[in-house]
N, C-alpha and C positions, 0 to 999 in steps of 0.2 A: 578562661586563662589557658594558655598552652603550656605543656610541660617544659620545665627549665632544667638544665643541668646545673646543680647547685654545689658550690665547693663545700667540702666537709667542714672546713673551718667555720663557715657561715652557719652551718647547721648546728655545730657545737655552741656557738653564741646564741642562736635562736632558742635552743633547748636548755641553756645554762648548763652545758655539759651533761645533758640527759638527766636533768634533776627530777622532773616530775613524770613518773610512769603512770599512765592512765589505763593500761590494759595490755593484754597479750594478743598479738596477731597470729596468723597461721604459721609464721616461721620466725617470729621475733617479738620483742617488746615494743609497745607504742608509747611515745612521750609527747607531752604538750609543749608547744613552742610558739614563738612570735617572730614572723618574718616580715621584712619590708618588701611589699609588692606594689609596684608602680607608685612608690613614695608613700605608701599607706601601711601602717602596722597592722598585720593581719594574723589572727590566731590560726595555727596549723597543727596537724597531728603528724608525728614523725615515727615511722616504723623502721627499726634498726635490725638488720639481719644478724642473727646469732648463729654462729657456725655449729653450735651444739645441736641445732635442729636438723642438720644434715641436708634435708631436701630443699633448703631455702633458696639456693642460688637459681635453680630452675624456675621456681615460683616467682622469684624476684624479677627475673627477666620477662616471664609471661605476664605478670601484672602490669609492668610498665608498658609492654607492647599493646595490651588490650585497652588499658585506660587511656593511653595517649590519643587514641583515635575516637574516643567516645565522649559525648557531652549530652547529659540528660539530667533533669532536675531530681530524678530519683536514683541516680548513681552517685556515689561519693566521687568527687572530682580529684584528679591528679594535679598537684601544683608543680612538683618537680622531683628530681631524684639525684642521688650521689653515687658514683661508682669509682672510688679511688682506692686502689689496692684491695685490701680486705674489707674496707669500709663500704658497705652497701646499705643505703637508706632510701626510703620512699616518703615523700612529703604529700599529705592529703589536705583537703579542706577540713576544718575542725567542726566536729559535730557537738554542739554545745550541750545537748541533753543526753549524750552518751548512747548506749545501746539499749535495744528493746528489752533484753532479758532483765535489766535492772528494775523494770516496772511491773514485771509479771511473775517474778520469782520472789521467794522470801529469804534468799541468801544475801543478795545485794540490794535490799529494799531501800527506796529513796524517801519514803514517807509520803509520796504523791501517788494517788490512785488515778489511773487513766479512766476517763469516762468511756461509756460504750461508743459514743460518737467519735471520740479521739482514737479508740482502738480500730474502729472501722476505717477511719481515715488513714491511719498508719499502715494497715494491711493493704488498703487500696494503693497507696503510694508504693509499697514494696512490690505489689503485683505489677504496677506500671514499669518499675525498674526491671523486673525479670522478663516481662513481655518485650521490653526494648532489647534486652540481651538475646532473647530467643528469635525475634522476628524483624528487628529494625536496624541491626548493625550494618554499617556500610559494606558494600561489596558482596551482598547476598550471603553473609556469613551468620552462623549461630554460635553464640558464646554460652557454654554450659558451665554453671557456677561450681558445682561439685561439693559445696559445703554450706548450704543454706541452713541457717539456724537463727534464733532470735538474737544471739550475740553478734551476728554479722549484719543486723539491720540497725543502722545508726539514725539518730534523730537530731536535726539541727535546731538552731535557736527559734525558728518559726514552726517547730513541730512538723517539719517535712521529713518523711522517712526516706532513707537512702541505702541502697545495697552496697556492701563493702566486701573485701576479701573474696574475690571471684572464685567460684567452684561449681560443682554439679549438685543439683537437688533432684532426688526422686520423691522426696516426701516434703510437702510444704509444712509450714509451722503455724498455720492459722489456728490450729487447735490449741496452741499454747495461749493465745490471746483470749480465746473464749473462756477457757477454764481458769486462767490466772495462775498457772503452775507450769514448771519446766518438766520436760520429759525425762531429764537426767536426775531429778530430785524426787524422792519419795516424801509425800506430804504427811502431816500429822494424823490424818484420818486413815492412813494406810493405803490410800489410792495412788497408784503410779500411772502417770499419763503415758499411754502407749497406743500404737496403731490398733492393737486388738481391743484394748479397754474402751477407747472412745467409740469404736465402731459398734461394740456391744451395746453401749448406752444409747447410741443413736438409733440402732435397729429396734431396741426395746421401748423407745420413746421416753427414756428417763434422763435425758440430757440435763434437765433442770437440777438433778442431784449433783452434778459435777461442775456446773457453771459457777464462776467466781461470784460468791455471795455479795460482794461489794457492788455488783452491777444491778442485781435485784430488780427494783422497780424502774430502773432507768433505761431499760432496753425496749425498743419498739418490737412488737411481735413479728411484723413483716420482715424487718431487716434481720432479726435473729434467725428466723426460719430460713431466709435466703442464705445467710452466712453459714449456717449448719449444713445446708445442702452442698454448698461449695466445698467446705472442709471435708465432708464425707466423700465426695467425688474424687478429691485429690488423693485419698488413701486407698483407692482401688488396687487390688493385688495385680491386676492386669494393666501393664503400661498403656496398651492400646485404648483402654476404656477410661483412662484418666483424661480430664479436660486439658486442652492446650492452654498455655499461660495467657494468651490473649483472651480466651473465653473466661478464665478465672478473673482477669482484670475487669472485663466488661460486667460480669455479674456482681463483683464487689462494688463497682461504681454504681450499679443500680441499687444495691443494698444501702450504700451511702446516701443516695438521693432520697430513699425512703426515710432515712433517719435524720437528714440534715434539715430539720424543720423548726427548731425552737425559735420563736419569734423575738425573744428579748435578749439574745446573746449578742454582745458587741465584739469588737475585734480582739479584745483581751480581757473581757469581764462581762458581767451581767448589767443590763440597763433597767433602771426602775423609774416608775412615774412618781413625781413628787410635786409639792406646792411650796414655794418659797415666798417670803415677803421681800419684794424688791421695790424700793422707793415707796414703802408704805402700802404697796398693792400686792395682794395675793396673786402669784403668777405660777402657772403650771411649768414644770421643768422636767427634763430627763436626766437621770443621774447614773453615770457609769461607774461601777465600783470595781477596782482592780482586784482580781482574784489571783492569789499567789500560785494557785494551781496552774495558771496559764504560763507562768515563768517568764515568757518574753515580754510581758506587759509593762515592766518598769521602763524600758527604753521607749516604747511607743507612747506611754503615758506622758513623758516629758516632751516627746516630739510633737504630740498633738497640742499640748498646752502652748509650746513655743510658736507653732505655726498659726493657731487660731487666735492667739492673743493680739497679733498685729493685723488681723484681717477683719474688715467689715464689708460685707457684700450681701445684697438681698438674696442671692442664690447660693450662699454658703451657710451651713448651720452655725449659729452664733454661740460663742463661749460665754457662759454666765459667770462661772468661777470654778475653783478647784479646791481640794483639800489634800494636804500632805502631812499627816500626823502619825508618826511611827509607822506601823505597817498599813495604816488606812490611807488609801489613795483613791480619790474619786474626782470625776470631772462632771461639772454641771452644765448642761446645754439648754438652749431654748427647746421647747416641747413641740414636736411635729404632730399636730392633732390627728392627721389622717394616715400616719404610718408611712411605710416604705412603698415604693412603686411596685415592687414585685408582687405585692398582695392583690394588685388590680389587673395583672396581666398573666396570672397563672391559675390553673385549676386546683392547685394544692392549697394555696392560701387565699382562696377566693373570698371576696366580699360580696355584699348584696348590690354593689354599685358597679355599673359598667361605664368605663371612661368613653366619652365620645371621641371622634377623630380630632375635633378642635381642641379638646382638653389634652389629648395625648400630644398634639403638636406643641401646645403651650408648655407642657411639662418638659418635653425634650429641649425646647428652646431655652427654658430656664436653666436646665442642667448644663447646656452648652455654654451659657453665659457664666455660670459658676466655674466651669473648667477653664474657659478662656481667661477668666480673672486669675486663676492659679498659674496659668502658663505665661501670661503676658503682662499682667497689671499688678503684680505683688509689690513692686517698688524695689529700688536698690539693685536693678538689673538682675533680679532673681527669678527663678522659675520653680514652682512647686509641682512635683510629679506625683500623682495620687497613688499609683501602683496597684489599686484594687477596685477599679471602677466596675460596678455591676448594679443591677436594678435595685438590689436591697440596700445599697448605699445612697440612693436618691430618696430623700424624705420629702413629705408633702405637708405643708402647714394648713391651718384651717381655711385659708383663702385660696387653696389649691396652687400655692407657689412652691415650686420644687427647689430643694436645697441639697447641695453635696455634703455628705457627712463622712465620719471616720477617716481622719487624716493621719492616723497613727503610723501607717506604713509608708507615708509620703517621704520623698527625697527632695532636698532643697539643692538646686543647682544655681551657681553664680555664673551668669552668662559672661563670656569673654575671658574667663579665668580657668586655666587648667583644661581638663578634658571637656569636650562638648557633650559627652554622655557620661552618666554616673555608673560606676561599677558597683553592683550590689549583690547580696544573696538573693536567690530566687524567692519570690513571694507573689501572692495573688490567688486567683481562683481559676481552676481549670475550666475551660470553655470560654472564658473571657480573655485569657492570656494570648497575646500574639505569639505565633510560632517562633519568631526570632528571639524574643525575650525568654521563652521557655528553654532554648538551647544555649544562648550566649550569656544570659543574665546581665546583659547590658541594657540599662533603662534609658528611655527617651520619652519626651512628651508625646511622640507618635504611638507609644504603647497605650496611652490613655485614649487616643483617637480610635485605635483598633477596638479596645474594649467598649468604647461608647458606640461604635458601629454595631456591635453585637446587641447592646441595649436597644438601639433604634429598631433593629429587626425584631427583638422581643416585643417591643411596643406595637409594631406593625402586625405581627403574627399572633399576638395574644398567648404566647407560651414562653417558658424559660428555657435557656440553652442547656440547663443541667437536668431537665425533666423530659422524658420521652412521653409524647402525648398518646391519646387513645388510638389515633390513626397510624401509629407507628413511626411518625415523623419526628426526628430529633433535630432541633434547631442548632445549626453550627455554621461557621464561616463557609465551609465547603458546600453545605446543602443549600443555603440561601443564595449563594453566588451561582450555583447551578440553575436554580429556579429563575433567578434574575436574568441570566444570560440566555435562557431558553424562552424567555418572555411569558412564563406561566406563573408569575408570582401570585396571581389571584387564587391559586390552589391552596396556598398556605397562609393567606391573609386572614386575620381574625374575622370570622363570619359576621360578627356584630358591626363591622365597619363597611363591608362591601357595598352596601347601598347608600352610604352617607359620606363618601370621600370625594372631594373636589379633584378634578383631573390634574390641574396644575400643581396643587400642593402635594398630591400623591406622587406624581412623577418627580417633583423636586426632592421629596423625602426619600424615595427609592434611590435616586441618583446619589445623594450625599451619603446615605447609609452604605451603599455599594462601594463607593470610593474610600470610605473609612476602612474597609476590610482588604485593601490592596496588600498583596504579599510584601511589596517593597515599602519600607518606611518613607523613603524619599518621595514616593508617588501618592502618599496619603495627604489629604488636605490638612492644613494647620487648623487648630481648634477655632481660631478667629474666623476662618473661612466657613467652617461648619456652622458656627453661630450665625454668621451673616446669612447663609442660605436658608437655614431653618427659620430665621426671622422673616425672610422674604416669603417663604411658604406659608407661615402663620399669618402674615399681613394679608396675603392674597385670599386665604381661606376666610379670614374674618370679614374682609370686605365683600366677598361673594355671599356670605351668609346674610350680611346686612342688606345687600342690594337685591338678592334673588331669593332669600329665604333658604331653607335647607336644600342644598344641592344634591340631587340624586344621580348616581352614575352606575351603570352596569359595566363592570370591568371587562366583560367579555365582548362588549360591543366595540365597533371601530371608534377611533378618536374624533370622528367628524360629527359636527353638531347640526348640520343642515345640508340641503342638496347642493348648495354652491359654496360650501366651506371646503377649502382645498388642502391637499398635502403638497406643499411647495418645496422643491429642492433647487436652490440657487447654486450654480456651479461657476466658480470664478478662480482665476489663477492667482488672485491676491485678495486680501480681506483685512481691513483695518480692525483692530490695532496690531495684528500680528505681522502683516506684510502690506506694503503700499509703495507704489511708484507713481501713482496718479489718481485720477478721479474714480477709476474702477474699484480701487480698494475701499474708498469711502462709500461707494454705491453698495458694495457687497456687505459692508458692515452696518449700513443704515436701513436700507429697504426691508430686509428680512424682519427686523425688529418692529417696523411699522406694520407689516403684514400680520405678524404674530399678535400685535395689539388688536387687530381687527378680527381676531378669532381663528385665523388659519394656523395650521400646524406647519412649521417652517424649519427646514434644514439648510444649512450652508455647507457646501463641500469645497474645500480648498486644499492646497498642498501644505505640508508641514516642512517649512524651510529651516526651522531651528527647534531647539528644545524649549518650547513654550511652557509656562508654568500651569496655565489653566487646564489644557486638555489632558485627559487621562487615557491610558491605553484601553481600548474596548475589548481586547482579546480576540478580535476578528482579524484573520489574515487571509488573503486571497492571492492566488497565482494567476497572473495575467500575461497573455502572450502578445509580444510586440515584434512583428516581422520574424516569427518563428522562435523568438527567445522568450522563455518563461521568466517572469520577474515577480518577485514577492512584494506585496504591499501590505502595510499594517494600517489599521484605522484607529485614530485617536478621537476623543470626543469630549465636549464640555457643553454645559447648558447655561446660557446667559441671556437675561432679559426675554425669556420665553422662546428662545431660538436654540435649536440643536446645531452646534458647530462641529462638523466632522472634518478631520484632517487626514489626508492620505500621505503616508510616509513611505519613502523609498530612498536609497542612497543618491539617486539622481536628483532629488529635490534637496536633500539635506546638505549636499556638497555646495549648494549655491549660496545659501544665506538669504535673508529677507530682502536685501537691497539689490540682488543680482538675479532676479527672477528670470529675465529673458536673455541671460548671457549664454555664450557658447555658440558654436557654428550652427547653421540653420538645421542640419539634420539631427543634431543633439536636441535642439529645441522641439523639432517635430516629434521625435521619439518621446520626449517628456510629455508633450501635450496629448499624444495618442494614449500613453499609459494613464495619464490623469483622467481623460474622458472615459476610458473603459472602467477605471476604478470608481469614478464618480457615479456612473450609471448603475453600478452594483450596490451602492451604499443603501438605498431605501429597502433593499431586500435582505441585507446581511448585517447591518449595524443596528443593534437594538438600542433604541432611544427611549428612555423612560420605561414604559411598560410594554411596548410593542414595536414592531417594525412598521415602517411607513407603507410598504406594499405598493400596489398600483391603484388603489381605490382613490379616485379624484386626484390623481397624481399629475403634477405639471413640473417639468424641468425648465429652469430659466438658465440658458447658456449665454455667455457673454463674450463678444468679439471673436476673432478667428481662433483664439486659443482653445475655445471649447465648442467651436462650430461643428466639430465632428460628432458631438453628442446627439443632435437630432438625426444624423445619418445612421449612427450605430443603433439608435432606438428603432429606426425603421428596418434596418437590414438584419440585425441580430435578434430582435425581439418581435416586432409587429409581424414580420413575414413568417415567423415560426409560431405564432399564436401566443406569445408571451407579452406581458405588460400591455395587453390590448386596450386598457383604459388610460394608459399614460399618454400625455401630450408634451410637446416641446415648444418653447418660446425662445427666440434668439434676439438678444439685445445688442444693437450696434452702438458702441460708444464712440468709435473712431474708425471709419471704413478704411482710412489710410493704413491702419495696422492690419496687414494681411500677409500671407506668405504664399508665394507661387513656388511650387515644388517641381523639379524635373520629372518628366513623365516616367523615366526609368525607375524612379523611387516610389511608384504607385503601390508596389507590394507592401510598403510599410504600413499603409492604412488598413490592411487586412480586410478588403472588401471585394466582392465578386467583380469580374471584369466589366459587366454591363453597367455597374455603378459609375464607371469613369465619366460617362456623359454628364453626370450631375456636377462634375468638378470644373466644367468650363475650360476645356483644353485650349490653350493659346499657343501661337508661334510654332506650329507643327513642323515648319520647314527647318527649324534649328533644334529638333529633338523634342520640342513640346514641353509645356508646363501645365500643371493642373492647380486649381485654386481651391483651398479648403473652405474659405468663407462662402464661395459660390454654392458649394454643396449644402452648407448649412442653411443658406437663404432659401434654397429650393425645397428642402425637406421639413423645415420647421413649420409648425402649425400656425404660428403668428410671429411677426417681426415687429420689434419695438426699436425706435431710435430716441435719442435724448431730447428731442424737441420736434414739433410738427414742422417747423421751418426747415430743419435739417433733413427731415424725411422727404420733403419736396425737393430739396437740393440734391439728394442722392439719386434722383431720377434724371438728373442732367449729366451731360457728358463731362462737364467741367468738374463736378464734385463727386461723381459716382465712382471714380477710381476703377473704371472698367466694369462696374456692376450695375450701371444705370439701366441696362436692358433687363436684367434679371429682376431688379427692384420694381421697375415699371410694370412688368408682367405680373408681379405679385403684389401690386398696389392694394388689392382688396384685403390683404392680411397685414398691412403696414399701419402702425400707429406711432405717433410722436408724443412722448410724455416728458415734460421737463422734470429734472431731478429736484428733490426737495432739499431743504437746508436744515442743518442741525440747530434747532431753536435753543438748545442749551449753550451753544457757543456763540451764535450770531443772533443776539437779542439785546437791545439796549437796556432792558430792565435788569439783566443779570450779567452783563458783560464785565468780566474781571479786569479787562484792560482799561476800564474807565473809572478806576477807583483811586487814582493818584495823579499828581502833576497838574491839578486843577480841573481834570475831567470829572464828569459825573454821569451816573446812570440816569436814564429817563424813560418815560413811557409815552403812550399816546396822549395821556392827560397832562403830562408835564413837558410836552414837546417844545412849547414856545419859550420855556425857560431853560430846559436842560440842553437842547441842541445849541443855542447861542453860547452857553458856557463851554461846551466842548469845542466850538469853533474858535473861541478866544484862546483856549488852552492849546489848540493845535497851532494857531498863528504864533503864539509865544514859543512853543517848543521848537518850531522850525525857523524862528528868527524873522518872521514876517510882521509888518506893522499890524497892530490890533485895530481893525476897522470893522465894526459889526455890520455895516451896510454894504461893504464891498463883497460882491459874490466870490465865494471860494470854490474853485473847480478842482476836482481830484481826478487823477489817472493812476490806476493800479494795474500794471501789466508788465510783462517782459517788453522792454523797449525794442521790439523788432517790427518789421513792416507788416507782418501778418496781423499784428494787433493795432495797426494804424498809426504808429508813432510818426511816420512820415507826414501824415495829414496834420498832426499836431504841430510839427516843426514848421510846415508851410503856413499854418494858420496862427501861429503864436503872436506874430506882430499885430495882426488884427485883434486878437483877444486882449493883448495888453492895452491896446488902444481903447478898449471898452471899459477900462478901469476895473479889472478883475485881478484875482490872485490865482496862480496855478501851482498845484503841488503834484509832483510825479514820483511814484514809488515803483522800483523794479530793478532788474538786472539783465544784462545782455552783452552783446559784443562790444569791444572797446570803442569802435567808431561811433556807434549810436550813443554810448554813454558819454563820449566826448561832446557830442552835440548837446546833450542835456546840460553838461557843465557850461558849455558856451551860452546856452539860453539863460542860465542862471546869472552868468557874468554880464550878459547884455541887458538883462532886465532885473536889476537888483530891487528887492522889495516887492517884486511881482511874481517871480518864478523861483521855486525851490525844488531841487531834486534830491531824492534819497536813494543812493546806489546800494544795492544789496537788499534782498527781500527780508522784511521783518513782519511777523504775524501781528505783533503788538501795534506797529505803526499802521498796518493795513486796517485794523479795527478802528484806530483813532482817526484816520483819514475818512473812513466811511461815516463815522459819527460826527466829525467836525465839518466836513465839506457840505456846501449847499447843493452842488451839482457833481455828478459822476459822469465823466466822458468816456465812452467806449466806442471808438471808431473802427473796430476790428474789420478786417477784410472778409473774414469768415469766422463763424463761432458756432460750434456744434450745439452747445447748451448754454454755457456761461453761467456763472454764479454771482459775480460781483454786482450785476444789476439787481439780483434778488436780495443780496445783502443790503444794498443801498436803499431799496424801497422799505425794508424792515426798519431802517434807521431814519426814515423821513428825508433821505437824500434823493434828489430827482435825477434819473438817468437820461442822458442824451446818447443815443446809440445808433449805429448803422443797422438797418433793418435786415439782418441776415440770421439764419439759424434760430437758436434759442432766444436771441435778443429780440427778434421780431415777435416771437410768441409771448414773451414776458412783458414787453413794454408796449402797451397800446397808446397810440398817439393822443396827445391832449387836444380836445375839441372845445374851443371856448364857448361856442353857442349853446351847448348843453352841459357844460362843466363835466366832461367825462375824460377818461384817459389817465395815464400814469407817468407820462414823460414825453420826450420828443424823439422822433426817428428821422433818418434820411435814407433814401433808397439807393444811392450810388456812392461809392467811396471816392468822392471828389471834394476838393476844398470848398467849392461853392456851395455844395449841398450841406457840408458840415457847418459852414458859417451861417447859412440860412436857418438851420435848426437851432443852433446855439443863440442866434440873434433873437428868435422868438422866445426862447427859454429865458434869456436875460430880461427881455421886455416884460414878461409876466412876473419875474422876480421883483422887478423895480416898480411896476405900475399897477399890478393886479394882485395884491397881497392875499386877498381872500381866495382867489383862484389857486394861488401857490399853496396856501395852507390846505386847500381841498385836495390837491394832488398828493401832498405829503400824507394826509390822513387816509386817502384811498389806498396808497401804497402800504402803509403800516397795518391797515385792517385786513389785508389779504392773508389767506391761509397758504403760505409757501412752505409748509412743513413737509416732512416725509409722509405724514399721515395722508395729506392730500394726494401726493404722488401715489401712495399705496392704493387709494381708492380707484385711481385710473388703471393701475396695474391689475387690480382685482377684476375689473371689467374685461381686460385682455385675457386673463387666466380663465375666467368663466366662458368667454367666447371660444377659447381653444378647446375647453372641455366639451362644449356643445357644438363644435364645428361640424361633426357628422350629422347632428340633429338639424343644423341649419341647411346642410345639403339635402337632407330628407325633406325638410319643409319646402325647399325650393323646387325639388322634383315633384312633390305632392301638388304644388300649385299648378304645375303644367301637366303632370302625368302621375297622379296618385294611383293607389291600387284600385280605388273605385273608378278612376278615369281609365285605367287599363281595361277593366271589364266592359265599360260603356263603349269604348272604342272598338274592342273586339266584337261586340254585338253589331256595331255599325259595319264593321268589316264583313261580318257574316251576312248581313243584309245585302251588302255590295256584291257578294259572291253567291247570292241566292241561286240555287239550282245547280251549282257547280260543286257537287259533293266531295270530289277528290281534293279540290282546292280548299274547301272548308276544313277537311281533315288536316291538310298541310298547315294552313295558317292558324286555325283555332287551337288544335291540340299541341303542335310543336312550338308555336310561338308563345302560347300561354306558359307552357312548361319552362322553356328556356328563359323567358323574360322574368317570370316570378323568381326563379332561382338567382338570376342576375341582380334583380332589385334587392333581394334579401342580402346578397353579398355586399352590395354597396352600403346598406344601412348598418350591417354588423361590423364590417371590416374597413370601410373607407375606400377611396378611389384607388389607393395603391394596390388593392387586391384584385382589381378587375382583370389585369393582365394574367395573373396566375389562374384566375377563374377561366379565362378563355383557353389557356393551355390545358386545363383539366378537362374541358368539354370539347377540345378540338376534334377528337375522333367522332363525337356525336354530330358536330357541325358538318364535317366532311361526309359522313354517312348520309345525312339529310340531303346535302347538295347533290351527291352522286345519284341518289335514288330519284331526286326530283328533276334533274336536268339531263342526266345521261352523260354529262361532261366528266372527263377523267383528270382535269387539271387539279393540282394540289396548291393550296394557298402557301404563300411565303410567310413563315411564322413571324419574322421580324416586322414585316409590313402589317401583319395583323395586330401585333402588339402596338404599333404606332397608331393604327386606326382606333384601337380601344382608347388610348389616352387622348387622342385629338378630337374624336367625334362622338364619344359616349353620350355626353349631356345633350349635344346637338341632335343626336339620333332620338333620344328619349323625348326631347321637346318638340320634335317635328314628325311624330308618327301621323298626325293629321295630314301633314303635307304629303306623306307617302300615300295615304289613302286617297287623297285628292288626285294624285297623279296616277294611282292605280286604276282609277275609273277611266282614264284615257288610254290605258294599255290594251293592245290587241291580244285577246286571249287566243292562243293558237290551237288549243285542243283539250278535249276532256277524255279521260280514259275510264273504261268501265271496270266493274268488278272490284277486286281488292288492290288493283294497281294504282300507285300514287302518280298523279299527273305532274306535268312540268310547266314552268312559266318561263318564256323567253321574251326578252324585250330588246328591240333594236334601238341603239342610241344614235348611230351615225354611220355614214358609209366608210369611215376610217376605223371605228372601233365597234366591237360587238359586246355590249354590256349585259352580263347575266346577273340576276339577283334573285335571291330567295328571301323569305321572311326572316331568316336568321341574319342575313347581311343587312337587313333594315336595322336591327338592334345594334349591329357593329357600327353602322353609320356609313358604310361604303356606298349604298344606293343613294342616300341623301347627298353625300359629298360629290358624287359624279353628276347627278341630275341637276344639282344647283348650278352647274356650269352651262347648262343648256337652257335656252329660252323655252323650248317645248320638246316633248318626246315625239319622235317620228316612229309610228308603228311599223314593224317588220311585215312584209307580205306574208299572207297565209301560205302554209305548206302542209303537205300530208302529215298526218300524225304518225309518229313512230312509237314502237314499243321498246321499252328499255329491257 
């Protein structure tokens, strides 16, 4: 609550004209009152300034100023104030149990004796409040109280201590609590509590003589010793040697941890074991007896009875009954045989039993079910907020079923009425409380989520958040999040679990626990989501145990399970269900899940176009340069169906929305895609997914269309060429080659690549300034290229369909693969199709095909107003009615089709002219043709299910999915054999009863009629053949899993591409082959010692280095290798030939790329030709000889062994039929 200026008249009413005085403050009297705050009657304490005190005005203003800006559970809160003329009052929250001095002195005794544990807690609370004033006040300020004493420590209804009356303290009051007497009062035994007296007893070791005798046997020795040391240190005569308040707070908290161990204390009383006769059967029960010493228990007693009476849930502790007779109040619960969860995860209350990982998962899932019930399923639009979730409140019955207990502090919220959050006094347990609740005291169901996140990490780490372990690690929200974000959680995981945790369930558990601790309430998952994800982790762990037995995993090892298990990062501009404009979104949402099911670790990187619910901020931010401008991106992530979905956020994406992904002028779009590609390629290294980063071990990027075609280029230019990500590979998938962007040459600087990379981009139209093409560069640099069908792959190599890339694709044919997309078997499956459950339709399977499909056919005829004729062939067409989809062929052939006694159903939308033609056909052929204008998903499903034949006369079709849907439903496709249609539909062959439908090769009416005529003939005359085609189609595996198998082969091929190169070279010129050929060369040059030195020593050295470079780094490194060795090559040539010419570096680079493999594969050809070369001379001594070869009378070709490796010698000599030796001449000395 913020401070309010309250009219004096209202204060008079609240205090009944200052009727009840409850004490004296620093400068006036304090009265009890009741104010209406936010429509709720709330007890308050009102301090009224008395002018007799003189100093009060200054302190009045000081206290308002200091308290207005502070909010802490251990500081008394300022409600408001009044400053009207001479009337000056301050209104505080009301402390129900008064001041501490009433409980430790004999003047104002209450009849209630504070236990040692309660005294420790009160002192710790007070220390927290003072520490806050000293060290945590906003603006780097320190508030010094100046009047610390037990009378200024107030205690609220929940026995939480709060500092009041701000002032300065040089002497703490912990000694008052220990001895049970005030320093201002001389006791009956003549002992006066003072600095000097208590220090004397401490130093003599006689503290037991002055300790409150009522504590006696109820003090733990460890906590008492710790407490005494703290109090003694606070009384040091030298200020510099007294501990700082934060140190006092910390040590008191430790003393409290030592003492806070009684296992049977409940929220407001003691719990006893008992046996009751229930329905004639002796039943163990737990009985909580209200202890009046707890004071606050009366309210919680009735709250718990009220809440538990109406709830029955297997994961809530059950209420058996209660007693309310006079002062005796007890609650009877079911008995939890195995006690509370904290006993199993801490070393203080340890048991002889260690919970397995599977048991911990089950207990946490049970607890989440209980909390979800309280939050969402209570009934009456109500929510119960527990407010004190911790491991000691989770009880375990004899069957190891976990149950939530102690609802006494819970709040009941009625959803939809009043405030969405309930204002309450602060309560709960330090360490489990969310920071926001600790400061605002505004309760929400997300408070429970935070506390439950702490419990999850306690279960994972095997330690309580309130107990520091032997290794010095204290479990807290901050510490576990730091370990999680650094990827080293294995350091704090319970050692009993490390060898027995399944990777999937562990990562899932990590993820949900981490998200529960998000600082923002809005970004924490709802308890229903927590329950669902824990159930998934539990289900997976249980199934893995059943199938594989005990799964052992070393947390320090990489997440890969085998040599060909990949880290896959699919990068796409859109991904369903978050963003979709076409098939790419479906692809990005489906293929990764199928790959994950096959055991690969899969990440999807896409842009964050909106504020999606599932992704949570990862905390990772990167600055990325685009054309010299630094742009910040943030990464969000979620984990669904075994896939890490990572979202790149930047205002350039957020401003678009999910339906306008490709909007804006072309340069804005280019900038967005450059930013996205650069951010995506960083994700495996910087975004922590589960327990580790992806890194580059077995890493393959899958880029999609031109939007991400720069990714393979950046992988090569930024990483491979600088020795980074050397094991990473890239695959480029072409969904539609027509989607590409040609960028003016003047804007090349935007892509941030070196000038020599421009050649990769396929510069076109240089006369008009030139353009470069991003997709061209991606095609050239990707390790593998995939298209959405093999037919489309072949078409891309043609001038007509290649969209200017036919040459590039033809040259890279060796790395091109066509894979037909899978279909969603949950949506397109006649056994589960939700669109076939009404209007006379029915679901059917392969077994019920002959009854289910005719029923759907009749229902479709009825719905569309066609005569119901079971024997009349029903033909369906589902497309946009434009010429690309072949509707013009249908229009031309409709008269013939109607003459064959068929029915035709057309579903689609398009331009008004073509739609008009459909209406005209329907009018001309009533009862035969029906058109449905406007696309309908439900009608598409029903046509696929009810039609006998699906007609697809598309002029071109990259992949096509309707033919796949049709075959799944037993509908026979008749298609134009292009693209994916050709791949999917194998023509029916009557002679061997094979095939899946009918195809025609050219988009001509005659071809269409011929195919359809054969189809109709089979339908009418050869029923067994027709049923065979239906069954073969339905038995196919057209799922994404089948597509994933084929993609898996491509990914593995990309991974082993350098290995394939090595194997290819080895077949022609392996290392063993090099040695044997050099031996042959040595024999060829026998007796020519200088030439032996030249060829054998220099060639061996250079070639072996070159060969190693190819194997380790790939072909892209041979150019840089040549540059590195250029001075060696030139030195060798000049010494050998005496020529002074320098090679042109650019031509040398070109020779490397064009002739390397040719040179390696034709060393034998060189040796054969070398035998016919006229050796011109041999030099004696240490001088290196030279070799000169005459090629023709126009050119003089010189060559050395080094140029053999480069390929220049082979390239030139292949142009000649034979070598003509140069006439001998006198030897010269160089």
